[in-house]
Residue frames relative to the residue before (quaternion, step in Angstrom):
aa qw qx qy qz dx dy dz
X 1.0000 0.0000 0.0000 0.0000 0.00 0.00 0.00
X 0.0701 -0.8168 0.5725 -0.0081 3.57 -0.70 1.07
X 0.3071 -0.7538 0.5551 0.1715 3.56 -0.68 1.08
X 0.0724 -0.8237 0.5622 0.0128 3.60 -0.71 1.07
X 0.7863 0.0370 -0.0380 0.6155 3.63 1.24 -0.30
X 0.0524 0.7893 -0.6092 0.0555 3.56 -0.95 0.92
X 0.1149 0.7846 -0.5992 0.1100 3.55 -0.77 1.05
X 0.7250 -0.4473 0.2835 0.4405 3.57 -1.22 -0.01
X 0.8189 0.1438 -0.0908 0.5482 3.61 1.12 -0.47
X 0.7415 0.2873 -0.2374 0.5579 3.59 1.17 0.51
X 0.0028 -0.7596 0.6504 -0.0041 3.54 -1.06 0.82
X 0.0673 -0.7795 0.6211 0.0467 3.62 -1.01 0.81
X 0.0183 -0.7880 0.6154 -0.0041 3.56 -0.86 0.95
X 0.2581 -0.7321 0.6078 0.1674 3.53 -1.19 0.63
X 0.8197 0.2258 -0.1812 0.4942 3.55 -1.30 0.40
X 0.0510 0.8367 -0.5411 0.0679 3.55 0.85 1.00
X 0.7773 0.2128 -0.0944 0.5845 3.58 0.96 -0.97
X 0.5290 -0.5717 0.4954 0.3845 3.55 -1.22 0.38
X 0.7074 -0.5154 0.2851 0.3908 3.55 -1.20 0.51
X 0.6387 0.5272 -0.3386 0.4466 3.57 1.04 -0.75
X 0.6753 0.4788 -0.2899 0.4803 3.56 0.92 -0.87
X 0.6316 0.5298 -0.3375 0.4544 3.59 1.00 -0.76
X 0.6673 0.4785 -0.3033 0.4835 3.59 0.95 -0.83
X 0.6373 0.5191 -0.3320 0.4628 3.66 0.97 -0.74
X 0.6461 0.5097 -0.3211 0.4687 3.56 0.96 -0.83
X 0.6393 0.5350 -0.3236 0.4475 3.58 0.94 -0.84
X 0.6492 0.5080 -0.3115 0.4727 3.58 1.00 -0.80
X 0.6537 0.5125 -0.3178 0.4572 3.54 0.95 -0.84
X 0.6675 0.4852 -0.3078 0.4736 3.58 0.92 -0.82
X 0.6314 0.5396 -0.3341 0.4455 3.61 1.01 -0.75
X 0.7107 0.4429 -0.2517 0.4851 3.59 1.12 -0.67
X 0.4989 0.6911 -0.4150 0.3182 3.62 1.27 -0.13
X 0.4470 -0.6422 0.5530 0.2863 3.49 -1.41 0.19
X 0.0755 -0.8098 0.5814 -0.0224 3.57 -0.87 1.03
X 0.0377 -0.7631 0.6415 0.0681 3.51 -1.32 0.39
X 0.6507 -0.5158 0.3863 0.4017 3.52 -1.23 0.45
X 0.5251 -0.6117 0.4797 0.3463 3.59 -1.10 0.61
X 0.6913 0.4364 -0.2685 0.5096 3.60 1.26 -0.32
X 0.3004 0.7991 -0.4868 0.1849 3.63 1.21 0.21
X 0.7589 0.3343 -0.1890 0.5259 3.60 1.05 -0.69
X 0.7243 -0.2703 0.2150 0.5967 3.57 1.29 0.24
X 0.6908 -0.4893 0.3383 0.4111 3.51 -1.29 0.35
X 0.2115 -0.7390 0.6289 0.1168 3.55 -0.78 1.10
X 0.3190 -0.8249 0.4448 0.1413 3.54 -0.29 1.30
X 0.4035 0.6554 -0.5081 0.3866 3.56 1.23 0.33
X 0.7199 0.3395 -0.2041 0.5699 3.63 1.19 -0.52
X 0.4253 -0.6687 0.5532 0.2570 3.55 -1.01 0.88
X 0.6753 -0.5130 0.3285 0.4157 3.60 -1.13 0.51
X 0.7194 0.4624 -0.2459 0.4564 3.57 1.07 -0.74
X 0.5307 0.6622 -0.3854 0.3624 3.59 1.34 -0.01
X 0.5247 -0.6518 0.4169 0.3551 3.59 1.24 -0.01
X 0.5023 -0.6461 0.4995 0.2841 3.55 -1.28 -0.34
X 0.1161 -0.7860 0.6056 0.0438 3.61 0.10 1.20
X 0.3711 -0.7238 0.5474 0.1968 3.53 -1.33 0.43
X 0.1653 -0.7950 0.5806 0.0596 3.53 -1.00 0.91
X 0.2852 -0.7559 0.5707 0.1469 3.55 -1.08 0.87
X 0.7312 -0.4326 0.3246 0.4156 3.51 -1.37 -0.04
X 0.4030 -0.7541 0.4767 0.2041 3.56 -0.96 0.92
X 0.2451 -0.7312 0.6221 0.1350 3.48 -1.43 0.36
X 0.1883 -0.7726 0.5973 0.1046 3.61 -0.94 0.90
X 0.1572 -0.6850 0.7017 0.1171 3.48 -1.23 0.84
X 0.1794 0.8062 -0.5281 0.1972 3.57 -0.24 1.27
X 0.1441 -0.8517 0.4965 0.0863 3.59 0.41 1.21
X 0.6800 0.4826 -0.2924 0.4682 3.58 1.14 -0.51
X 0.3008 -0.7752 0.4924 0.2572 3.55 1.38 -0.16
X 0.3270 0.7840 -0.4593 0.2596 3.56 1.00 0.89
X 0.7053 0.4655 -0.2643 0.4649 3.60 1.19 -0.36
X 0.1781 -0.7666 0.6130 0.0704 3.53 -0.88 1.06
X 0.3537 0.7275 -0.5021 0.3058 3.55 0.35 1.25
X 0.5580 -0.5990 0.4454 0.3626 3.60 -1.12 0.48
X 0.5138 0.6219 -0.4832 0.3401 3.56 -1.10 0.75
X 0.6052 -0.5548 0.4309 0.3745 3.50 -1.29 0.38
X 0.3075 -0.7553 0.5540 0.1672 3.55 -1.20 0.50
X 0.4325 -0.6443 0.5655 0.2794 3.57 -1.18 0.70
X 0.5394 -0.2346 -0.8069 0.0543 1.55 -1.86 1.71
X 0.3489 -0.7614 0.5223 0.1604 3.54 -1.15 0.79
X 0.3767 -0.7336 0.4695 0.3154 3.58 1.34 -0.13
X 0.6071 0.4794 -0.3632 0.5193 3.55 1.09 0.86
X 0.7027 -0.4435 0.3360 0.4434 3.57 -1.32 0.03
X 0.4936 0.6454 -0.4455 0.3761 3.61 1.17 -0.29
X 0.6150 0.5526 -0.3617 0.4308 3.63 1.05 -0.66
X 0.6352 0.5051 -0.3390 0.4759 3.60 1.02 -0.72
X 0.6179 0.5377 -0.3361 0.4650 3.57 1.05 -0.73
X 0.6584 0.5087 -0.3092 0.4606 3.62 0.84 -0.95
X 0.6626 0.5014 -0.3090 0.4628 3.59 0.93 -0.89
X 0.6489 0.5125 -0.3307 0.4549 3.59 1.02 -0.67
X 0.6392 0.5159 -0.3196 0.4724 3.55 1.07 -0.74
X 0.6382 0.5208 -0.3228 0.4661 3.56 0.99 -0.79
X 0.6291 0.5137 -0.3419 0.4727 3.59 0.94 -0.80
X 0.6588 0.5189 -0.3184 0.4419 3.58 0.88 -0.85
X 0.6662 0.4825 -0.3247 0.4668 3.61 0.89 -0.80
X 0.6355 0.5326 -0.3350 0.4476 3.55 1.10 -0.61
X 0.6727 0.4919 -0.2758 0.4790 3.54 1.13 -0.70
X 0.7872 0.1932 -0.0981 0.5774 3.57 1.22 -0.52
X 0.0006 0.8589 -0.5120 0.0077 3.58 0.64 1.11
X 0.5338 0.6427 -0.4094 0.3666 3.61 1.20 -0.24
X 0.6416 0.5557 -0.3253 0.4169 3.62 1.19 -0.44
X 0.8375 0.0577 0.0073 0.5433 3.57 0.60 -1.11
X 0.5931 -0.5751 0.3776 0.4183 3.62 1.21 -0.01
X 0.6207 -0.5616 0.4251 0.3444 3.49 -1.42 0.18
X 0.5013 -0.6298 0.5003 0.3192 3.53 -1.08 0.78
X 0.7653 0.3125 -0.2669 0.4953 3.55 -0.97 0.93
X 0.7306 0.3457 -0.2202 0.5462 3.57 1.24 -0.29
X 0.7913 0.2430 -0.1117 0.5498 3.57 0.30 -1.32
X 0.7919 0.0449 -0.0456 0.6073 3.63 1.09 -0.59
X 0.2064 -0.8076 0.5495 0.0560 3.51 -1.12 0.84
X 0.7736 0.1341 -0.0949 0.6120 3.60 1.28 -0.15
X 0.2048 -0.7588 0.6089 0.1071 3.52 -1.34 0.41
X 0.1053 -0.7691 0.6275 0.0605 3.54 -1.08 0.83
X 0.0290 0.8052 -0.5909 0.0404 3.54 -0.98 0.87
X 0.0165 0.7916 -0.6107 0.0143 3.55 -1.14 0.59
X 0.4926 -0.6561 0.4838 0.3046 3.61 -1.18 0.55
X 0.1034 -0.7864 0.6079 0.0355 3.56 -1.15 0.71
X 0.1574 -0.7568 0.6297 0.0765 3.50 -1.16 0.80
X 0.0525 -0.7752 0.6294 0.0100 3.56 -0.81 1.05
X 0.1663 -0.8057 0.5632 0.0771 3.57 -0.33 1.27
X 0.7576 -0.3767 0.2724 0.4581 3.55 -1.32 0.11
X 0.7955 0.2892 -0.2408 0.4748 3.59 -0.91 1.00
X 0.6482 0.5277 -0.3377 0.4329 3.58 1.18 -0.24
X 0.0291 -0.7863 0.6157 -0.0429 3.56 -1.19 0.60
X 0.2212 -0.7229 0.6234 0.1998 3.57 -1.36 -0.10
X 0.4009 -0.7600 0.4665 0.2098 3.56 -0.57 1.23
X 0.7114 -0.4623 0.3476 0.3992 3.49 -1.35 0.38
X 0.1814 0.7849 -0.5640 0.1816 3.60 -0.75 1.03
X 0.3116 -0.6800 0.6116 0.2579 3.53 -1.40 -0.01
X 0.4677 -0.6476 0.5107 0.3179 3.58 -1.12 0.58
X 0.6509 -0.5615 0.3677 0.3548 3.51 -1.29 0.45
X 0.6354 -0.5902 0.3683 0.3349 3.57 -1.22 0.51
X 0.5865 0.6011 -0.3734 0.3940 3.60 1.23 -0.25
X 0.6575 0.4997 -0.2918 0.4825 3.58 1.29 -0.08
X 0.3413 -0.7183 0.5608 0.2302 3.60 -1.07 0.72
X 0.7787 -0.1661 0.0964 0.5973 3.56 1.25 -0.04
X 0.2773 -0.7404 0.5926 0.1542 3.57 -1.36 0.01
X 0.1694 -0.7618 0.6102 0.1363 3.52 -1.38 0.07
X 0.1193 -0.7433 0.6513 0.0958 3.53 -1.31 0.41
X 0.0556 -0.7919 0.6080 0.0065 3.59 -0.88 0.99
X 0.3067 -0.7683 0.5376 0.1635 3.57 -0.76 1.08
X 0.1269 -0.8482 0.5142 -0.0074 3.54 -0.43 1.31
X 0.4896 0.6538 -0.4569 0.3522 3.61 1.18 -0.06
X 0.5423 -0.6657 0.4059 0.3132 3.63 -1.00 0.69
X 0.8000 0.0719 -0.0119 0.5956 3.57 1.18 -0.52
X 0.0616 0.7890 -0.6106 0.0294 3.58 -1.13 0.66
X 0.3129 -0.7777 0.5230 0.1544 3.54 -0.84 1.07
X 0.6079 -0.5889 0.3976 0.3544 3.56 -1.11 0.67
X 0.7406 0.3896 -0.2374 0.4933 3.64 1.09 -0.54
X 0.5063 0.6795 -0.4043 0.3442 3.57 1.23 0.30
X 0.4861 -0.6863 0.4260 0.3335 3.64 1.21 0.00
X 0.5831 0.6301 -0.4051 0.3143 3.55 -1.21 -0.60
X 0.3391 0.7589 -0.4981 0.2470 3.59 1.20 0.34
X 0.3575 -0.6756 0.5957 0.2466 3.55 -1.24 0.57
X 0.0961 -0.7976 0.5948 0.0280 3.58 -0.66 1.15
X 0.1326 -0.7805 0.6104 0.0244 3.53 -0.81 1.17
X 0.2729 -0.8067 0.5043 0.1429 3.56 -0.30 1.26
X 0.4557 -0.6227 0.5636 0.2948 3.47 -1.28 0.62
X 0.1942 -0.8269 0.5200 0.0899 3.56 -0.48 1.13
X 0.0551 -0.7734 0.6312 0.0197 3.58 -1.17 0.65
X 0.2067 -0.8225 0.5206 0.0987 3.63 0.23 1.32
X 0.6416 0.5494 -0.3462 0.4082 3.59 1.01 -0.71
X 0.6586 0.5152 -0.3144 0.4494 3.54 1.22 -0.32
X 0.5634 -0.6389 0.3643 0.3765 3.53 1.33 0.21
X 0.5310 0.6433 -0.4143 0.3641 3.60 1.08 0.50
X 0.4822 0.7047 -0.4145 0.3147 3.57 1.10 0.56
X 0.5268 0.6505 -0.4180 0.3531 3.59 1.20 -0.22
X 0.3687 -0.7282 0.5334 0.2219 3.54 -1.11 0.71
X 0.3877 -0.6974 0.5533 0.2391 3.55 -1.09 0.74
X 0.8071 -0.2743 0.2077 0.4798 3.55 -1.33 -0.33
X 0.8619 0.0577 -0.0804 0.4973 3.54 -1.05 0.95
X 0.7022 -0.4782 0.2755 0.4498 3.60 1.12 0.65
X 0.5033 0.6267 -0.4550 0.3833 3.62 1.18 0.03
X 0.3690 -0.6561 0.5987 0.2738 3.49 -1.31 0.43
X 0.4205 -0.7139 0.4914 0.2685 3.56 -0.78 0.97
X 0.7238 -0.5354 0.2309 0.3690 3.53 -1.18 0.69
X 0.7204 0.4467 -0.2671 0.4583 3.61 1.05 -0.63
X 0.5802 0.5758 -0.3707 0.4409 3.56 1.33 0.08
X 0.3183 0.7811 -0.4608 0.2761 3.53 0.67 1.16
X 0.5060 -0.6819 0.4220 0.3176 3.56 1.17 0.52
X 0.8313 -0.1174 0.1285 0.5279 3.58 -0.79 -1.09
X 0.4714 -0.6695 0.4567 0.3478 3.62 1.13 -0.34
X 0.5996 0.5243 -0.3546 0.4898 3.57 1.31 0.38
X 0.0466 -0.7924 0.6083 -0.0003 3.57 -1.16 0.63
X 0.3947 -0.6250 0.6107 0.2839 3.50 -1.37 0.42
X 0.1730 -0.7877 0.5868 0.0730 3.57 -0.76 1.06
X 0.0719 -0.7970 0.5995 0.0164 3.56 -0.70 1.10
X 0.3066 -0.7547 0.5513 0.1800 3.58 -0.58 1.15
X 0.5177 -0.6770 0.4413 0.2808 3.57 -1.12 0.78
X 0.0445 0.8256 -0.5584 0.0687 3.53 0.61 1.12
X 0.5297 -0.6548 0.4320 0.3224 3.63 -0.83 0.93
X 0.8277 0.1769 -0.1842 0.4996 3.57 -1.12 0.87
X 0.5090 0.6168 -0.4303 0.4186 3.59 1.19 0.59
X 0.1320 -0.7817 0.6053 0.0714 3.56 -1.04 0.81
X 0.1542 -0.7703 0.6154 0.0644 3.56 -1.04 0.87
X 0.1392 -0.7717 0.6194 0.0380 3.57 -0.74 1.14
X 0.0547 -0.8266 0.5586 -0.0424 3.54 -0.66 1.19
X 0.4398 -0.7004 0.5021 0.2528 3.57 -0.97 0.89
X 0.6817 -0.5271 0.3355 0.3805 3.60 -1.28 0.32
X 0.8403 0.3022 -0.1854 0.4102 3.51 -1.18 0.62
X 0.5548 0.6184 -0.4177 0.3679 3.62 1.12 -0.16
X 0.4602 -0.6953 0.4746 0.2818 3.58 -0.75 1.01
X 0.0972 0.8008 -0.5851 0.0828 3.59 -0.92 0.81
X 0.0930 -0.7804 0.6176 0.0293 3.53 -1.29 0.35
X 0.3225 -0.7029 0.5930 0.2243 3.57 -1.30 0.36
X 0.3907 -0.7316 0.5098 0.2286 3.55 -0.67 1.10
X 0.6138 -0.5863 0.3922 0.3544 3.56 -1.11 0.67
X 0.4451 -0.6673 0.5339 0.2674 3.51 -1.01 0.87
X 0.3895 -0.7824 0.4530 0.1758 3.55 -0.56 1.30
X 0.6170 -0.5379 0.4188 0.3932 3.62 -1.16 0.46
X 0.5514 0.6151 -0.3925 0.4044 3.60 1.18 -0.54
X 0.5900 0.5990 -0.3744 0.3910 3.60 1.14 -0.48
X 0.2692 -0.7967 0.5049 0.1945 3.57 1.19 -0.51
X 0.8089 -0.1946 0.1948 0.5195 3.55 -0.80 -1.09
X 0.4940 0.6560 -0.4303 0.3749 3.60 1.27 -0.06
X 0.2016 -0.7948 0.5689 0.0641 3.58 -0.82 1.02
X 0.4066 -0.6704 0.5580 0.2717 3.60 -0.92 0.85
X 0.0191 -0.8317 0.5523 -0.0535 3.56 -0.38 1.29
X 0.0404 0.8269 -0.5553 0.0790 3.55 -0.65 1.11
X 0.2318 -0.6415 0.6823 0.2629 3.46 -1.48 0.12
X 0.0151 0.8057 -0.5900 0.0509 3.57 -0.66 1.06
X 0.0753 0.8263 -0.5527 0.0781 3.55 -0.97 0.69
X 0.3865 -0.7028 0.5650 0.1935 3.50 -1.44 0.12
X 0.3242 -0.6879 0.6107 0.2208 3.51 -1.30 0.53
X 0.2617 -0.8225 0.4915 0.1156 3.55 -0.51 1.22
X 0.4538 -0.6861 0.5074 0.2568 3.56 -0.88 1.00
X 0.6330 -0.5291 0.3910 0.4080 3.62 -1.16 0.45
C-alpha cells in the first residue's frame, strides 16, 4: 500500500491489494451480475445525459448486525473480505477523513460499478447519513485519455455554494473556487473521501473503446 495523497478530507493510496488479490478481485467482478442504475426507473442521482452505468450486488460490513437490508454480508469467504479489511485499516490510519470505526461510523456498504463509454456522474454531494465514502479502481488497465476521472471540488460554503440543485445535483455555477483535485482511475488505487465534499465522475471517453471503468465504491454509515 503506497500513500500518494493525504489531506484533511481525502486520502489516495496505490497498490491497495497485492497483485494476486487484485487479479482475483478482478475475476470476481467480471463474473458478477449487473443491471442498469435505471432498471427500476430513472435514478435521479444521474442526470439524463449521464448515460446508464451498471451496478452489481452489494456487500455489508456490519459487525453490530444493526442493518436489515438486502445484500451479502461480510465475511463473504471471497477476496472481497481482504478488500474490506484493507479499507478498514486505511480508515484507522487516517481517522481525520471519515472518522473512527465504532464511533463516527459503525457499518460499511460497498457495491461494484461499471461505467462504459459515454457514461458519467454529475456534480453532487453524498447524503448526510454517511461519514464518508470510497472509490476503488478495479479495472486491470486504464489509459490517460480514456476519461472517467474522479473530480473532488474545493468547497467554499461561506461563498453560498452549498445549496443542492434538482435531484441532489449541484448546478453548474455552484463550483466554489472553481478548483478541483483530479484523481485518475489508476488500477488498484483507492480514494477515501470525507463527507459533504462535492465530486463528480468525468465522462468515459470514446478512446476507452471496450474498456469499462470498473470500481468498488461504498459508504461509511453513521450510527
